[in-house]
PyMOL Python script that loads the backbone (N, CA, C, O; Angstrom):
from pymol import cmd

cmd.read_pdbstr("""\
ATOM      1  N   MET A   1      -5.107   5.381  11.878  1.00  0.00           N
ATOM      2  CA  MET A   1      -4.493   4.237  10.678  1.00  0.00           C
ATOM      3  C   MET A   1      -4.716   2.797  11.455  1.00  0.00           C
ATOM      4  O   MET A   1      -4.608   2.516  12.648  1.00  0.00           O
ATOM      5  N   SER A   2      -5.110   1.907  10.183  1.00  0.00           N
ATOM      6  CA  SER A   2      -5.483   0.641  10.372  1.00  0.00           C
ATOM      7  C   SER A   2      -4.957  -0.086  11.105  1.00  0.00           C
ATOM      8  O   SER A   2      -3.823   0.325  11.351  1.00  0.00           O
ATOM      9  N   ASN A   3      -5.301  -1.398  11.832  1.00  0.00           N
ATOM     10  CA  ASN A   3      -4.608  -2.383  12.605  1.00  0.00           C
ATOM     11  C   ASN A   3      -4.116  -3.094  12.027  1.00  0.00           C
ATOM     12  O   ASN A   3      -4.592  -4.228  11.979  1.00  0.00           O
ATOM     13  N   TYR A   4      -3.035  -2.806  11.376  1.00  0.00           N
ATOM     14  CA  TYR A   4      -1.962  -3.332  10.480  1.00  0.00           C
ATOM     15  C   TYR A   4      -1.900  -5.227  10.990  1.00  0.00           C
ATOM     16  O   TYR A   4      -2.136  -6.041  10.098  1.00  0.00           O
ATOM     17  N   ILE A   5      -1.703  -5.544  11.865  1.00  0.00           N
ATOM     18  CA  ILE A   5      -1.516  -7.547  12.273  1.00  0.00           C
ATOM     19  C   ILE A   5      -2.909  -7.340  11.988  1.00  0.00           C
ATOM     20  O   ILE A   5      -3.042  -7.235  10.768  1.00  0.00           O
ATOM     21  N   GLU A   6      -4.011  -7.235  12.599  1.00  0.00           N
ATOM     22  CA  GLU A   6      -5.435  -7.434  12.168  1.00  0.00           C
ATOM     23  C   GLU A   6      -5.849  -7.868  10.839  1.00  0.00           C
ATOM     24  O   GLU A   6      -6.290  -8.894  10.320  1.00  0.00           O
ATOM     25  N   LEU A   7      -5.461  -6.416  10.417  1.00  0.00           N
ATOM     26  CA  LEU A   7      -5.901  -6.739   8.893  1.00  0.00           C
ATOM     27  C   LEU A   7      -5.100  -8.081   7.877  1.00  0.00           C
ATOM     28  O   LEU A   7      -5.544  -8.911   7.085  1.00  0.00           O
ATOM     29  N   ALA A   8      -3.928  -7.798   8.325  1.00  0.00           N
ATOM     30  CA  ALA A   8      -2.745  -9.033   7.630  1.00  0.00           C
ATOM     31  C   ALA A   8      -3.439 -10.283   7.861  1.00  0.00           C
ATOM     32  O   ALA A   8      -3.771 -10.840   6.814  1.00  0.00           O
ATOM     33  N   LYS A   9      -3.850 -11.073   9.260  1.00  0.00           N
ATOM     34  CA  LYS A   9      -4.008 -11.913   9.695  1.00  0.00           C
ATOM     35  C   LYS A   9      -5.557 -12.501   9.029  1.00  0.00           C
ATOM     36  O   LYS A   9      -6.026 -13.578   8.661  1.00  0.00           O
ATOM     37  N   LYS A  10      -5.904 -11.359   9.115  1.00  0.00           N
ATOM     38  CA  LYS A  10      -7.574 -11.785   7.912  1.00  0.00           C
ATOM     39  C   LYS A  10      -7.479 -12.156   6.620  1.00  0.00           C
ATOM     40  O   LYS A  10      -8.359 -12.688   5.943  1.00  0.00           O
ATOM     41  N   PHE A  11      -6.288 -11.833   6.270  1.00  0.00           N
ATOM     42  CA  PHE A  11      -6.237 -11.816   4.608  1.00  0.00           C
ATOM     43  C   PHE A  11      -5.297 -12.660   4.428  1.00  0.00           C
ATOM     44  O   PHE A  11      -4.236 -12.334   4.960  1.00  0.00           O
ATOM     45  N   ARG A  12      -5.301 -13.956   3.679  1.00  0.00           N
ATOM     46  CA  ARG A  12      -4.922 -14.916   3.368  1.00  0.00           C
ATOM     47  C   ARG A  12      -3.580 -14.690   2.317  1.00  0.00           C
ATOM     48  O   ARG A  12      -3.846 -14.486   1.132  1.00  0.00           O
ATOM     49  N   ALA A  13      -2.413 -14.718   2.661  1.00  0.00           N
ATOM     50  CA  ALA A  13      -1.298 -14.493   1.678  1.00  0.00           C
ATOM     51  C   ALA A  13      -1.195 -15.899   0.973  1.00  0.00           C
ATOM     52  O   ALA A  13      -1.433 -17.040   1.370  1.00  0.00           O
ATOM     53  N   LYS A  14      -0.656 -15.273  -0.477  1.00  0.00           N
ATOM     54  CA  LYS A  14      -0.425 -16.593  -1.241  1.00  0.00           C
ATOM     55  C   LYS A  14       0.858 -16.924  -1.705  1.00  0.00           C
ATOM     56  O   LYS A  14       1.392 -16.145  -2.494  1.00  0.00           O
ATOM     57  N   LYS A  15       1.275 -17.644  -1.457  1.00  0.00           N
ATOM     58  CA  LYS A  15       2.626 -18.148  -1.264  1.00  0.00           C
ATOM     59  C   LYS A  15       3.160 -18.145  -3.095  1.00  0.00           C
ATOM     60  O   LYS A  15       4.339 -17.944  -3.386  1.00  0.00           O
ATOM     61  N   SER A  16       2.174 -18.376  -4.076  1.00  0.00           N
ATOM     62  CA  SER A  16       2.467 -18.445  -5.230  1.00  0.00           C
ATOM     63  C   SER A  16       2.782 -17.075  -5.659  1.00  0.00           C
ATOM     64  O   SER A  16       3.313 -16.904  -6.756  1.00  0.00           O
ATOM     65  N   LEU A  17       2.523 -16.157  -4.949  1.00  0.00           N
ATOM     66  CA  LEU A  17       3.206 -14.644  -5.091  1.00  0.00           C
ATOM     67  C   LEU A  17       3.858 -14.404  -4.382  1.00  0.00           C
ATOM     68  O   LEU A  17       3.894 -13.176  -4.304  1.00  0.00           O
ATOM     69  N   GLY A  18       4.629 -14.940  -3.569  1.00  0.00           N
ATOM     70  CA  GLY A  18       5.639 -14.554  -2.564  1.00  0.00           C
ATOM     71  C   GLY A  18       5.512 -13.289  -1.625  1.00  0.00           C
ATOM     72  O   GLY A  18       6.351 -12.438  -1.329  1.00  0.00           O
ATOM     73  N   GLN A  19       4.026 -13.460  -1.205  1.00  0.00           N
ATOM     74  CA  GLN A  19       3.525 -12.180  -0.428  1.00  0.00           C
ATOM     75  C   GLN A  19       4.093 -12.489   1.074  1.00  0.00           C
ATOM     76  O   GLN A  19       4.313 -13.572   1.616  1.00  0.00           O
ATOM     77  N   ASN A  20       4.255 -11.114   1.569  1.00  0.00           N
ATOM     78  CA  ASN A  20       4.976 -10.911   3.059  1.00  0.00           C
ATOM     79  C   ASN A  20       4.425  -9.588   3.305  1.00  0.00           C
ATOM     80  O   ASN A  20       4.788  -8.686   2.549  1.00  0.00           O
ATOM     81  N   PHE A  21       3.441  -9.275   4.431  1.00  0.00           N
ATOM     82  CA  PHE A  21       2.993  -8.256   4.643  1.00  0.00           C
ATOM     83  C   PHE A  21       4.000  -7.197   5.680  1.00  0.00           C
ATOM     84  O   PHE A  21       4.155  -7.268   6.899  1.00  0.00           O
ATOM     85  N   LEU A  22       4.462  -6.437   4.914  1.00  0.00           N
ATOM     86  CA  LEU A  22       4.935  -5.447   6.124  1.00  0.00           C
ATOM     87  C   LEU A  22       3.932  -4.505   7.226  1.00  0.00           C
ATOM     88  O   LEU A  22       3.149  -3.571   7.054  1.00  0.00           O
ATOM     89  N   ILE A  23       4.397  -5.266   8.415  1.00  0.00           N
ATOM     90  CA  ILE A  23       3.369  -4.488   9.635  1.00  0.00           C
ATOM     91  C   ILE A  23       3.774  -3.940  10.539  1.00  0.00           C
ATOM     92  O   ILE A  23       3.065  -3.785  11.533  1.00  0.00           O
ATOM     93  N   SER A  24       4.787  -3.568  10.487  1.00  0.00           N
ATOM     94  CA  SER A  24       6.010  -2.613  11.798  1.00  0.00           C
ATOM     95  C   SER A  24       5.603  -1.009  10.975  1.00  0.00           C
ATOM     96  O   SER A  24       5.983  -0.523   9.910  1.00  0.00           O
ATOM     97  N   LYS A  25       4.723  -0.555  11.980  1.00  0.00           N
ATOM     98  CA  LYS A  25       4.564   0.937  11.893  1.00  0.00           C
ATOM     99  C   LYS A  25       5.808   1.844  11.876  1.00  0.00           C
ATOM    100  O   LYS A  25       6.034   2.695  11.016  1.00  0.00           O
ATOM    101  N   GLU A  26       6.607   1.546  12.963  1.00  0.00           N
ATOM    102  CA  GLU A  26       8.375   1.930  12.592  1.00  0.00           C
ATOM    103  C   GLU A  26       8.309   2.053  11.292  1.00  0.00           C
ATOM    104  O   GLU A  26       7.769   3.087  10.899  1.00  0.00           O
ATOM    105  N   ILE A  27       8.804   1.105  10.270  1.00  0.00           N
ATOM    106  CA  ILE A  27       9.091   0.845   9.537  1.00  0.00           C
ATOM    107  C   ILE A  27       8.528   1.433   8.520  1.00  0.00           C
ATOM    108  O   ILE A  27       9.229   1.891   7.618  1.00  0.00           O
ATOM    109  N   ILE A  28       6.989   1.533   8.492  1.00  0.00           N
ATOM    110  CA  ILE A  28       6.700   2.006   7.102  1.00  0.00           C
ATOM    111  C   ILE A  28       6.315   3.246   7.470  1.00  0.00           C
ATOM    112  O   ILE A  28       5.397   3.631   6.747  1.00  0.00           O
ATOM    113  N   GLU A  29       6.780   4.403   8.677  1.00  0.00           N
ATOM    114  CA  GLU A  29       7.063   5.332   8.742  1.00  0.00           C
ATOM    115  C   GLU A  29       8.077   6.156   7.953  1.00  0.00           C
ATOM    116  O   GLU A  29       8.040   7.171   7.257  1.00  0.00           O
ATOM    117  N   LYS A  30       9.388   4.912   8.532  1.00  0.00           N
ATOM    118  CA  LYS A  30      10.832   5.490   7.902  1.00  0.00           C
ATOM    119  C   LYS A  30      10.909   5.466   6.516  1.00  0.00           C
ATOM    120  O   LYS A  30      11.734   6.171   5.935  1.00  0.00           O
ATOM    121  N   ILE A  31       9.864   4.472   5.704  1.00  0.00           N
ATOM    122  CA  ILE A  31       9.855   4.768   4.288  1.00  0.00           C
ATOM    123  C   ILE A  31       9.163   5.704   3.822  1.00  0.00           C
ATOM    124  O   ILE A  31       9.524   6.293   2.803  1.00  0.00           O
ATOM    125  N   ALA A  32       8.262   5.958   4.349  1.00  0.00           N
ATOM    126  CA  ALA A  32       7.678   7.115   3.985  1.00  0.00           C
ATOM    127  C   ALA A  32       8.072   8.396   4.072  1.00  0.00           C
ATOM    128  O   ALA A  32       7.412   9.177   3.388  1.00  0.00           O
ATOM    129  N   ASP A  33       9.106   8.925   4.823  1.00  0.00           N
ATOM    130  CA  ASP A  33       9.841   9.669   4.976  1.00  0.00           C
ATOM    131  C   ASP A  33      10.495   9.855   3.984  1.00  0.00           C
ATOM    132  O   ASP A  33      10.641  11.076   3.927  1.00  0.00           O
ATOM    133  N   TYR A  34      10.971   9.412   3.181  1.00  0.00           N
ATOM    134  CA  TYR A  34      11.942   9.450   2.714  1.00  0.00           C
ATOM    135  C   TYR A  34      11.016  10.164   1.336  1.00  0.00           C
ATOM    136  O   TYR A  34      11.791  10.741   0.573  1.00  0.00           O
ATOM    137  N   ALA A  35       9.654  10.231   0.914  1.00  0.00           N
ATOM    138  CA  ALA A  35       8.839  10.736   0.017  1.00  0.00           C
ATOM    139  C   ALA A  35       8.516  12.712   0.480  1.00  0.00           C
ATOM    140  O   ALA A  35       8.530  13.365   1.523  1.00  0.00           O
ATOM    141  N   ASP A  36       8.354  12.898  -0.440  1.00  0.00           N
ATOM    142  CA  ASP A  36       8.599  14.214  -0.749  1.00  0.00           C
ATOM    143  C   ASP A  36       6.770  15.041  -1.478  1.00  0.00           C
ATOM    144  O   ASP A  36       6.149  14.270  -2.209  1.00  0.00           O
ATOM    145  N   ASN A  37       6.279  16.089  -1.294  1.00  0.00           N
ATOM    146  CA  ASN A  37       5.382  16.301  -2.095  1.00  0.00           C
ATOM    147  C   ASN A  37       5.379  16.466  -3.522  1.00  0.00           C
ATOM    148  O   ASN A  37       4.368  16.723  -4.176  1.00  0.00           O
ATOM    149  N   ASP A  38       6.683  16.294  -4.051  1.00  0.00           N
ATOM    150  CA  ASP A  38       6.751  16.511  -5.619  1.00  0.00           C
ATOM    151  C   ASP A  38       7.306  15.168  -6.051  1.00  0.00           C
ATOM    152  O   ASP A  38       7.791  15.210  -7.181  1.00  0.00           O
ATOM    153  N   ASP A  39       7.363  14.027  -5.470  1.00  0.00           N
ATOM    154  CA  ASP A  39       7.567  12.308  -5.714  1.00  0.00           C
ATOM    155  C   ASP A  39       6.344  12.059  -6.303  1.00  0.00           C
ATOM    156  O   ASP A  39       5.178  12.307  -5.998  1.00  0.00           O
ATOM    157  N   ILE A  40       6.877  11.530  -7.191  1.00  0.00           N
ATOM    158  CA  ILE A  40       6.050  10.541  -8.200  1.00  0.00           C
ATOM    159  C   ILE A  40       6.100   8.832  -8.060  1.00  0.00           C
ATOM    160  O   ILE A  40       6.826   8.229  -8.851  1.00  0.00           O
ATOM    161  N   ILE A  41       5.585   8.327  -7.390  1.00  0.00           N
ATOM    162  CA  ILE A  41       6.031   6.894  -6.645  1.00  0.00           C
ATOM    163  C   ILE A  41       5.277   5.397  -7.855  1.00  0.00           C
ATOM    164  O   ILE A  41       4.174   5.386  -8.402  1.00  0.00           O
ATOM    165  N   LEU A  42       6.078   4.621  -7.898  1.00  0.00           N
ATOM    166  CA  LEU A  42       5.377   3.394  -8.226  1.00  0.00           C
ATOM    167  C   LEU A  42       5.907   2.327  -6.955  1.00  0.00           C
ATOM    168  O   LEU A  42       7.008   2.127  -6.441  1.00  0.00           O
ATOM    169  N   GLU A  43       4.989   1.946  -6.807  1.00  0.00           N
ATOM    170  CA  GLU A  43       4.992   1.139  -5.562  1.00  0.00           C
ATOM    171  C   GLU A  43       4.293  -0.523  -6.043  1.00  0.00           C
ATOM    172  O   GLU A  43       3.121  -0.871  -6.191  1.00  0.00           O
ATOM    173  N   ILE A  44       5.501  -1.233  -6.179  1.00  0.00           N
ATOM    174  CA  ILE A  44       5.170  -2.626  -7.144  1.00  0.00           C
ATOM    175  C   ILE A  44       5.005  -3.516  -6.084  1.00  0.00           C
ATOM    176  O   ILE A  44       6.050  -3.772  -5.486  1.00  0.00           O
ATOM    177  N   GLY A  45       3.715  -4.211  -5.568  1.00  0.00           N
ATOM    178  CA  GLY A  45       3.129  -4.822  -5.050  1.00  0.00           C
ATOM    179  C   GLY A  45       2.830  -4.779  -3.849  1.00  0.00           C
ATOM    180  O   GLY A  45       3.321  -5.459  -2.948  1.00  0.00           O
ATOM    181  N   SER A  46       1.767  -3.744  -3.751  1.00  0.00           N
ATOM    182  CA  SER A  46       1.447  -2.936  -2.888  1.00  0.00           C
ATOM    183  C   SER A  46       0.289  -3.407  -1.983  1.00  0.00           C
ATOM    184  O   SER A  46      -0.675  -2.716  -1.654  1.00  0.00           O
ATOM    185  N   GLY A  47       0.550  -4.808  -1.595  1.00  0.00           N
ATOM    186  CA  GLY A  47      -0.449  -5.737  -0.761  1.00  0.00           C
ATOM    187  C   GLY A  47      -2.143  -5.437   0.046  1.00  0.00           C
ATOM    188  O   GLY A  47      -3.263  -5.735  -0.368  1.00  0.00           O
ATOM    189  N   LEU A  48      -1.821  -4.912   1.002  1.00  0.00           N
ATOM    190  CA  LEU A  48      -3.303  -4.566   1.270  1.00  0.00           C
ATOM    191  C   LEU A  48      -3.029  -2.806   1.743  1.00  0.00           C
ATOM    192  O   LEU A  48      -3.777  -2.223   2.527  1.00  0.00           O
ATOM    193  N   GLY A  49      -2.313  -2.424   1.354  1.00  0.00           N
ATOM    194  CA  GLY A  49      -2.099  -0.560   1.439  1.00  0.00           C
ATOM    195  C   GLY A  49      -1.143   0.019   2.525  1.00  0.00           C
ATOM    196  O   GLY A  49      -1.003   1.236   2.649  1.00  0.00           O
ATOM    197  N   PHE A  50      -0.469  -0.912   3.331  1.00  0.00           N
ATOM    198  CA  PHE A  50       0.071  -0.468   4.189  1.00  0.00           C
ATOM    199  C   PHE A  50       0.763   0.679   4.102  1.00  0.00           C
ATOM    200  O   PHE A  50       0.398   1.682   4.717  1.00  0.00           O
ATOM    201  N   VAL A  51       2.082   0.652   3.154  1.00  0.00           N
ATOM    202  CA  VAL A  51       3.029   1.570   3.298  1.00  0.00           C
ATOM    203  C   VAL A  51       2.030   2.607   1.880  1.00  0.00           C
ATOM    204  O   VAL A  51       2.434   3.767   1.797  1.00  0.00           O
ATOM    205  N   THR A  52       1.245   2.354   1.209  1.00  0.00           N
ATOM    206  CA  THR A  52       0.876   2.770  -0.114  1.00  0.00           C
ATOM    207  C   THR A  52      -0.062   3.834   0.765  1.00  0.00           C
ATOM    208  O   THR A  52      -0.159   4.902   0.160  1.00  0.00           O
ATOM    209  N   GLU A  53      -0.653   3.822   1.815  1.00  0.00           N
ATOM    210  CA  GLU A  53      -1.658   5.014   2.335  1.00  0.00           C
ATOM    211  C   GLU A  53      -0.631   6.162   3.073  1.00  0.00           C
ATOM    212  O   GLU A  53      -1.010   7.332   3.097  1.00  0.00           O
ATOM    213  N   LYS A  54       0.605   5.809   3.639  1.00  0.00           N
ATOM    214  CA  LYS A  54       1.271   6.978   4.187  1.00  0.00           C
ATOM    215  C   LYS A  54       1.537   7.443   2.850  1.00  0.00           C
ATOM    216  O   LYS A  54       0.864   8.447   2.619  1.00  0.00           O
ATOM    217  N   LEU A  55       2.608   6.930   1.418  1.00  0.00           N
ATOM    218  CA  LEU A  55       2.687   7.724   0.662  1.00  0.00           C
ATOM    219  C   LEU A  55       1.933   8.020  -0.209  1.00  0.00           C
ATOM    220  O   LEU A  55       2.440   8.237  -1.309  1.00  0.00           O
ATOM    221  N   ILE A  56       0.683   8.123  -0.087  1.00  0.00           N
ATOM    222  CA  ILE A  56      -0.330   9.154  -0.862  1.00  0.00           C
ATOM    223  C   ILE A  56      -0.419  10.369   0.003  1.00  0.00           C
ATOM    224  O   ILE A  56      -0.479  11.520  -0.428  1.00  0.00           O
ATOM    225  N   GLN A  57      -0.422  10.002   1.313  1.00  0.00           N
ATOM    226  CA  GLN A  57      -0.077  11.272   2.065  1.00  0.00           C
ATOM    227  C   GLN A  57       1.250  12.727   1.777  1.00  0.00           C
ATOM    228  O   GLN A  57       1.348  13.953   1.835  1.00  0.00           O
ATOM    229  N   LYS A  58       1.977  11.591   1.481  1.00  0.00           N
ATOM    230  CA  LYS A  58       3.046  12.542   1.086  1.00  0.00           C
ATOM    231  C   LYS A  58       3.857  12.838  -0.174  1.00  0.00           C
ATOM    232  O   LYS A  58       4.874  13.531  -0.209  1.00  0.00           O
ATOM    233  N   ALA A  59       3.130  12.068  -1.455  1.00  0.00           N
ATOM    234  CA  ALA A  59       3.810  12.255  -2.445  1.00  0.00           C
ATOM    235  C   ALA A  59       2.818  12.708  -3.507  1.00  0.00           C
ATOM    236  O   ALA A  59       1.641  12.352  -3.467  1.00  0.00           O
ATOM    237  N   LYS A  60       3.253  13.404  -4.346  1.00  0.00           N
ATOM    238  CA  LYS A  60       2.413  14.153  -5.635  1.00  0.00           C
ATOM    239  C   LYS A  60       1.465  12.995  -5.997  1.00  0.00           C
ATOM    240  O   LYS A  60       0.254  13.211  -6.027  1.00  0.00           O
ATOM    241  N   LYS A  61       1.970  11.754  -6.278  1.00  0.00           N
ATOM    242  CA  LYS A  61       1.223  10.598  -7.192  1.00  0.00           C
ATOM    243  C   LYS A  61       1.885   9.385  -6.809  1.00  0.00           C
ATOM    244  O   LYS A  61       3.109   9.290  -6.897  1.00  0.00           O
ATOM    245  N   VAL A  62       0.996   8.234  -6.294  1.00  0.00           N
ATOM    246  CA  VAL A  62       1.422   7.418  -6.313  1.00  0.00           C
ATOM    247  C   VAL A  62       0.825   6.129  -7.233  1.00  0.00           C
ATOM    248  O   VAL A  62      -0.398   6.021  -7.147  1.00  0.00           O
ATOM    249  N   THR A  63       1.493   5.138  -8.096  1.00  0.00           N
ATOM    250  CA  THR A  63       1.045   4.121  -8.485  1.00  0.00           C
ATOM    251  C   THR A  63       1.488   3.177  -8.135  1.00  0.00           C
ATOM    252  O   THR A  63       2.682   2.947  -7.947  1.00  0.00           O
ATOM    253  N   ALA A  64       0.375   2.306  -7.957  1.00  0.00           N
ATOM    254  CA  ALA A  64       0.412   0.909  -7.253  1.00  0.00           C
ATOM    255  C   ALA A  64       0.375   0.136  -8.638  1.00  0.00           C
ATOM    256  O   ALA A  64       0.080   0.575  -9.750  1.00  0.00           O
ATOM    257  N   VAL A  65       0.780  -1.217  -8.231  1.00  0.00           N
ATOM    258  CA  VAL A  65       0.808  -2.579  -9.143  1.00  0.00           C
ATOM    259  C   VAL A  65       0.792  -3.604  -8.229  1.00  0.00           C
ATOM    260  O   VAL A  65       1.648  -3.977  -7.426  1.00  0.00           O
ATOM    261  N   GLU A  66      -0.525  -4.079  -8.521  1.00  0.00           N
ATOM    262  CA  GLU A  66      -0.893  -5.578  -7.060  1.00  0.00           C
ATOM    263  C   GLU A  66      -1.276  -6.402  -8.035  1.00  0.00           C
ATOM    264  O   GLU A  66      -2.341  -6.206  -8.619  1.00  0.00           O
ATOM    265  N   LEU A  67      -0.443  -7.461  -8.355  1.00  0.00           N
ATOM    266  CA  LEU A  67      -1.015  -8.849  -9.454  1.00  0.00           C
ATOM    267  C   LEU A  67      -2.199  -9.517  -8.433  1.00  0.00           C
ATOM    268  O   LEU A  67      -3.242  -9.861  -8.991  1.00  0.00           O
ATOM    269  N   ASP A  68      -2.099  -9.699  -7.098  1.00  0.00           N
ATOM    270  CA  ASP A  68      -2.925 -10.200  -6.350  1.00  0.00           C
ATOM    271  C   ASP A  68      -5.083  -9.447  -6.506  1.00  0.00           C
ATOM    272  O   ASP A  68      -5.494  -8.343  -6.150  1.00  0.00           O
ATOM    273  N   GLU A  69      -5.726 -10.372  -7.015  1.00  0.00           N
ATOM    274  CA  GLU A  69      -7.303  -9.596  -7.285  1.00  0.00           C
ATOM    275  C   GLU A  69      -7.539  -9.210  -6.111  1.00  0.00           C
ATOM    276  O   GLU A  69      -7.800  -8.040  -5.833  1.00  0.00           O
ATOM    277  N   SER A  70      -7.475 -10.125  -5.304  1.00  0.00           N
ATOM    278  CA  SER A  70      -8.400  -9.648  -3.666  1.00  0.00           C
ATOM    279  C   SER A  70      -7.781  -8.742  -3.011  1.00  0.00           C
ATOM    280  O   SER A  70      -8.525  -8.192  -2.199  1.00  0.00           O
ATOM    281  N   ALA A  71      -6.250  -8.178  -3.024  1.00  0.00           N
ATOM    282  CA  ALA A  71      -5.777  -7.054  -2.694  1.00  0.00           C
ATOM    283  C   ALA A  71      -5.794  -6.143  -3.687  1.00  0.00           C
ATOM    284  O   ALA A  71      -5.161  -5.142  -3.355  1.00  0.00           O
ATOM    285  N   ALA A  72      -6.186  -6.086  -4.602  1.00  0.00           N
ATOM    286  CA  ALA A  72      -6.650  -5.025  -5.312  1.00  0.00           C
ATOM    287  C   ALA A  72      -7.826  -4.479  -5.107  1.00  0.00           C
ATOM    288  O   ALA A  72      -7.907  -3.254  -5.018  1.00  0.00           O
ATOM    289  N   VAL A  73      -8.959  -5.296  -4.993  1.00  0.00           N
ATOM    290  CA  VAL A  73     -10.373  -4.945  -4.477  1.00  0.00           C
ATOM    291  C   VAL A  73      -9.993  -4.271  -3.493  1.00  0.00           C
ATOM    292  O   VAL A  73     -10.320  -3.085  -3.528  1.00  0.00           O
ATOM    293  N   ILE A  74      -9.244  -4.713  -2.372  1.00  0.00           N
ATOM    294  CA  ILE A  74      -9.402  -3.717  -1.253  1.00  0.00           C
ATOM    295  C   ILE A  74      -8.313  -2.471  -1.279  1.00  0.00           C
ATOM    296  O   ILE A  74      -8.351  -1.627  -0.384  1.00  0.00           O
ATOM    297  N   LEU A  75      -7.439  -2.403  -2.238  1.00  0.00           N
ATOM    298  CA  LEU A  75      -6.647  -1.374  -2.507  1.00  0.00           C
ATOM    299  C   LEU A  75      -7.843  -0.117  -3.103  1.00  0.00           C
ATOM    300  O   LEU A  75      -7.839   1.064  -2.753  1.00  0.00           O
ATOM    301  N   GLU A  76      -8.729  -0.707  -3.991  1.00  0.00           N
ATOM    302  CA  GLU A  76      -9.455   0.220  -4.904  1.00  0.00           C
ATOM    303  C   GLU A  76     -10.433   0.933  -4.147  1.00  0.00           C
ATOM    304  O   GLU A  76     -10.688   2.127  -4.310  1.00  0.00           O
ATOM    305  N   LYS A  77     -11.188  -0.120  -2.990  1.00  0.00           N
ATOM    306  CA  LYS A  77     -12.078   0.501  -2.456  1.00  0.00           C
ATOM    307  C   LYS A  77     -11.434   1.495  -1.107  1.00  0.00           C
ATOM    308  O   LYS A  77     -12.186   2.385  -0.710  1.00  0.00           O
ATOM    309  N   LYS A  78     -10.369   1.378  -0.571  1.00  0.00           N
ATOM    310  CA  LYS A  78      -9.754   1.934   0.184  1.00  0.00           C
ATOM    311  C   LYS A  78      -9.083   3.334   0.130  1.00  0.00           C
ATOM    312  O   LYS A  78      -8.894   4.088   1.085  1.00  0.00           O
ATOM    313  N   PHE A  79      -8.669   3.590  -1.548  1.00  0.00           N
ATOM    314  CA  PHE A  79      -7.877   4.270  -1.966  1.00  0.00           C
ATOM    315  C   PHE A  79      -8.680   5.234  -3.023  1.00  0.00           C
ATOM    316  O   PHE A  79      -8.195   6.229  -3.561  1.00  0.00           O
ATOM    317  N   SER A  80      -9.907   4.770  -3.194  1.00  0.00           N
ATOM    318  CA  SER A  80     -10.924   5.344  -4.119  1.00  0.00           C
ATOM    319  C   SER A  80     -11.009   6.906  -4.333  1.00  0.00           C
ATOM    320  O   SER A  80     -11.048   7.463  -5.430  1.00  0.00           O
ATOM    321  N   GLY A  81     -11.032   7.527  -3.074  1.00  0.00           N
ATOM    322  CA  GLY A  81     -11.223   8.889  -3.210  1.00  0.00           C
ATOM    323  C   GLY A  81      -9.807   9.666  -3.009  1.00  0.00           C
ATOM    324  O   GLY A  81      -9.671  10.812  -2.582  1.00  0.00           O
ATOM    325  N   CYS A  82      -9.032   8.982  -3.321  1.00  0.00           N
ATOM    326  CA  CYS A  82      -7.751   9.797  -3.433  1.00  0.00           C
ATOM    327  C   CYS A  82      -7.112  10.303  -4.854  1.00  0.00           C
ATOM    328  O   CYS A  82      -6.379   9.556  -5.501  1.00  0.00           O
ATOM    329  N   SER A  83      -7.443  11.626  -5.294  1.00  0.00           N
ATOM    330  CA  SER A  83      -6.962  11.890  -6.207  1.00  0.00           C
ATOM    331  C   SER A  83      -5.312  12.063  -6.931  1.00  0.00           C
ATOM    332  O   SER A  83      -5.067  12.687  -7.963  1.00  0.00           O
ATOM    333  N   ASN A  84      -4.403  11.391  -6.145  1.00  0.00           N
ATOM    334  CA  ASN A  84      -2.968  11.287  -6.419  1.00  0.00           C
ATOM    335  C   ASN A  84      -2.902   9.616  -6.621  1.00  0.00           C
ATOM    336  O   ASN A  84      -1.763   9.213  -6.856  1.00  0.00           O
ATOM    337  N   PHE A  85      -3.758   8.769  -6.576  1.00  0.00           N
ATOM    338  CA  PHE A  85      -3.897   7.312  -6.548  1.00  0.00           C
ATOM    339  C   PHE A  85      -4.198   7.091  -8.112  1.00  0.00           C
ATOM    340  O   PHE A  85      -4.835   7.768  -8.919  1.00  0.00           O
ATOM    341  N   THR A  86      -3.382   5.690  -8.243  1.00  0.00           N
ATOM    342  CA  THR A  86      -3.638   5.246  -9.475  1.00  0.00           C
ATOM    343  C   THR A  86      -3.242   3.649  -9.079  1.00  0.00           C
ATOM    344  O   THR A  86      -2.127   3.424  -8.608  1.00  0.00           O
ATOM    345  N   LEU A  87      -4.354   2.391  -9.324  1.00  0.00           N
ATOM    346  CA  LEU A  87      -3.939   1.432  -9.501  1.00  0.00           C
ATOM    347  C   LEU A  87      -3.955   0.609 -10.768  1.00  0.00           C
ATOM    348  O   LEU A  87      -4.745   0.641 -11.712  1.00  0.00           O
ATOM    349  N   ILE A  88      -3.001  -0.057 -10.577  1.00  0.00           N
ATOM    350  CA  ILE A  88      -2.764  -1.106 -11.872  1.00  0.00           C
ATOM    351  C   ILE A  88      -2.860  -2.534 -11.308  1.00  0.00           C
ATOM    352  O   ILE A  88      -2.722  -3.503 -12.055  1.00  0.00           O
TER     353      ILE A  88
END
""", "prot")
cmd.dss("prot")
cmd.show_as("cartoon", "prot")
cmd.util.cbc("prot")
cmd.orient("prot")
């Protein structure tokens, strides 16, 4: 698992998009615990993919919507090999 705090520190959050990054591994795990293998999830504002990473492991399909082009590039690279992931 990525070091969320270090990655979030390196990435410049855009205030105009209201970006805040969830970096608590415990909270990310609690959110992902709600996902089942037959779930189809729409994640709005996927950011750097901290929650996305866990959802992909548990859900049937994850569609991520990200307006920040630099974050979208990171998501695309990070999850390009995941057949149950789509980025918008």
